[in-house]
C-alpha positions as CSV (number, residue, x, y, z in Angstrom):
1,M,0.0,0.0,0.0
2,D,1.6,3.3,-1.1
3,S,1.3,6.5,0.9
4,A,-1.8,7.8,-1.1
5,E,-3.7,4.6,-0.6
6,Q,-2.8,4.6,3.1
7,A,-4.0,8.2,3.5
8,N,-7.3,7.4,1.6
9,G,-7.7,4.3,3.8
10,E,-7.3,6.3,7.0
11,K,-9.9,8.8,5.8
12,R,-12.2,5.9,5.0
13,V,-11.8,4.4,8.5
14,R,-12.6,7.8,10.1
15,A,-15.7,8.3,7.9
16,V,-17.1,4.8,7.9
17,L,-16.2,3.5,11.4
18,V,-15.2,6.2,13.9
19,E,-17.6,9.0,13.0
20,P,-20.7,6.8,12.8
21,L,-19.9,5.2,16.2
22,L,-19.6,8.7,17.7
23,A,-22.8,9.8,16.0
24,R,-24.6,6.8,17.6
25,G,-23.6,8.4,21.0
26,L,-20.9,5.9,22.0
27,A,-18.3,7.4,24.2
28,K,-14.6,6.9,24.1
29,P,-13.5,3.5,25.6
30,K,-12.7,2.9,29.2
31,G,-9.2,4.0,30.0
32,F,-9.2,7.1,27.8
33,T,-9.8,9.9,30.4
34,K,-8.8,12.8,28.0
35,Q,-10.4,13.4,24.7
36,S,-6.9,14.2,23.3
37,D,-5.8,10.6,24.2
38,F,-8.7,9.1,22.4
39,D,-8.2,11.3,19.4
40,G,-4.5,10.4,19.3
41,M,-5.4,6.7,19.5
42,V,-7.8,7.0,16.6
43,A,-5.2,8.9,14.5
44,K,-2.2,6.7,15.4
45,V,-3.7,3.3,15.9
46,L,-7.2,2.7,14.5
47,C,-7.0,4.7,11.3
48,P,-3.5,3.5,10.2
49,K,-4.0,-0.2,11.2
50,L,-7.5,-0.5,9.5
51,A,-6.7,1.5,6.4
52,Y,-6.4,-1.7,4.4
53,M,-10.1,-2.5,4.9
54,S,-12.8,-2.0,2.3
55,E,-15.7,0.4,2.9
56,L,-18.1,-2.5,3.0
57,N,-16.1,-4.4,5.6
58,L,-15.6,-1.2,7.7
59,A,-19.4,-0.7,7.7
60,A,-19.8,-4.3,8.9
61,L,-17.2,-3.6,11.6
62,E,-19.0,-0.4,12.6
63,E,-22.3,-2.4,12.9
64,E,-20.6,-5.1,15.0
65,V,-18.9,-2.6,17.4
66,A,-22.1,-0.6,17.8
67,A,-24.1,-3.7,18.6
68,N,-21.7,-4.6,21.4
69,P,-21.2,-1.5,23.5
70,K,-19.1,-1.6,26.7
71,G,-19.3,0.0,30.1
72,K,-21.8,0.0,32.9
73,G,-24.2,2.1,30.9
74,R,-23.4,0.1,27.7
75,D,-22.6,3.5,26.1
76,Q,-18.8,3.1,25.4
77,M,-16.9,1.8,22.4
78,M,-14.8,-1.3,22.7
79,I,-11.1,-0.8,23.5
80,P,-8.9,-0.5,20.4
81,N,-7.4,-4.0,20.6
82,E,-10.9,-5.5,20.6
83,I,-11.9,-3.5,17.6
84,L,-8.7,-4.6,15.8
85,E,-9.4,-8.3,16.7
86,R,-12.9,-8.1,15.3
87,A,-11.6,-6.3,12.2
88,A,-9.1,-9.1,11.5
89,K,-12.0,-11.6,11.6
90,I,-14.1,-9.6,9.1
91,Q,-11.2,-8.8,6.8
92,P,-7.7,-10.2,7.7
93,P,-4.9,-7.9,6.7
94,A,-3.0,-9.0,3.6
95,D,0.4,-10.4,4.3
96,E,2.2,-7.4,2.9
97,A,0.2,-5.1,5.1
98,S,1.3,-6.9,8.2
99,P,4.2,-5.2,10.0
100,L,4.7,-8.4,12.0
101,M,5.2,-10.6,8.9
102,R,7.6,-8.0,7.4
103,G,9.5,-7.8,10.7
104,V,9.8,-11.6,11.0
105,F,11.0,-12.1,7.5
106,A,13.4,-9.2,7.8
107,A,15.0,-10.7,10.9
108,A,17.5,-13.5,11.2
109,L,14.6,-15.9,11.9
110,G,12.9,-15.2,8.5
111,R,16.3,-15.3,6.7
112,D,17.0,-18.7,8.2
113,A,13.5,-20.0,7.3
114,M,14.0,-18.9,3.7
115,A,17.5,-20.4,3.5
116,D,16.5,-23.7,5.0
117,G,13.1,-24.1,3.2
118,W,10.7,-23.6,6.1
119,G,9.3,-20.2,5.1
120,P,5.8,-21.5,4.2
121,E,5.4,-23.1,7.6
122,L,6.6,-19.9,9.3
123,L,4.2,-17.9,7.2
124,R,1.3,-20.2,8.2
125,F,2.2,-19.8,11.9
126,L,2.2,-16.0,11.6
127,R,-1.1,-16.0,9.8
128,K,-2.7,-18.2,12.5
129,H,-1.1,-16.8,15.7
130,R,-0.3,-13.2,14.7
131,E,2.7,-13.2,17.1
132,W,6.5,-13.5,17.0
133,P,7.3,-17.2,17.3
134,K,9.0,-18.2,20.5
135,S,11.8,-20.7,20.5
136,R,9.5,-23.7,21.2
137,D,7.3,-22.5,18.4
138,V,10.2,-22.4,16.0
139,G,11.0,-26.1,16.8
140,G,7.5,-27.1,16.0
141,I,7.5,-25.0,12.8
142,K,10.8,-26.7,11.7
143,S,9.4,-30.2,12.4
144,E,6.3,-29.4,10.4
145,A,8.5,-28.1,7.6
146,E,10.6,-31.3,7.6
147,A,7.5,-33.4,7.1
148,A,6.3,-31.0,4.4
149,L,9.6,-31.1,2.5
150,R,9.6,-34.9,2.6
151,K,6.0,-35.0,1.3
152,S,6.9,-32.4,-1.4
153,D,9.9,-34.4,-2.5
154,A,7.8,-37.6,-2.7
155,I,5.1,-36.0,-4.8
156,N,7.7,-34.5,-7.1
157,R,9.4,-37.8,-7.5
158,R,6.1,-39.5,-8.3
159,Q,5.3,-36.9,-10.9
160,Q,8.7,-37.1,-12.5
161,S,8.6,-40.9,-12.8
162,G,5.1,-40.8,-14.3
163,Q,3.4,-42.4,-11.3
164,P,-0.1,-41.3,-10.4
165,V,-0.5,-38.4,-8.0
166,S,-3.8,-37.7,-6.3
167,N,-5.6,-34.4,-6.8
168,Q,-5.3,-33.9,-3.1
169,D,-1.5,-34.1,-3.3
170,R,-1.4,-31.9,-6.3
171,A,-3.5,-29.3,-4.5
172,W,-1.4,-29.6,-1.4
173,L,1.8,-29.1,-3.4
174,A,0.4,-26.1,-5.3
175,G,-0.6,-24.5,-2.0
176,R,2.8,-24.9,-0.5
177,N,4.4,-23.6,-3.7
178,K,2.1,-20.6,-3.5
179,A,3.0,-20.0,0.1
180,Q,6.7,-20.2,-0.9
181,R,6.2,-17.5,-3.5
182,K,4.4,-15.3,-1.0
183,C,7.4,-15.7,1.4
184,E,9.7,-14.6,-1.5
185,E,7.5,-11.6,-2.1
186,I,7.6,-10.5,1.5
187,T,11.4,-11.1,1.6
188,A,11.8,-8.9,-1.5
189,L,9.5,-6.3,0.0
190,V,11.6,-6.0,3.2
191,A,14.8,-6.0,1.2
192,G,13.6,-3.0,-0.6
193,G,12.7,-4.8,-3.9
194,S,9.3,-4.9,-5.5
195,A,6.9,-7.6,-4.5
């Protein structure tokens, strides 16, 4: 997303999500004692992080947030993290839009994954958990990748020797290859190349 798209996305978030919630009479979330703190959170957290969302999905998010008010009087918005979690369920951010994925693939962990062939499994972990892998997670990711690489090699050998390969195995291999290409795109993006 270039800077113009980001700016337009942030305006869309304000117009389709934030302003309608305030117009419904919902107050700032618990924990924001000053209006300036709330305004800063909207400008620095909600708008930038949700700029990737379509107008339709932002409207769906607005409806969901409005239907689930917080506070004793049920007159407050959800806290920002709750809104972001709900947003990710409605429209998950694209991989290239995720600072976490860019950060992981820019770090030694991501470089190791790409060098040793376990990038697709690292990507799957990041999509599922949305957190930096801990050392025990990395061990599981590598084990999963070893099994995937064995399966991939076996399918490729069967294809090359003319043996039958099930549609399920073909689809699995195509999915892993697609994930590998996505990892390469993210790696190029963080290296300053074009994805």
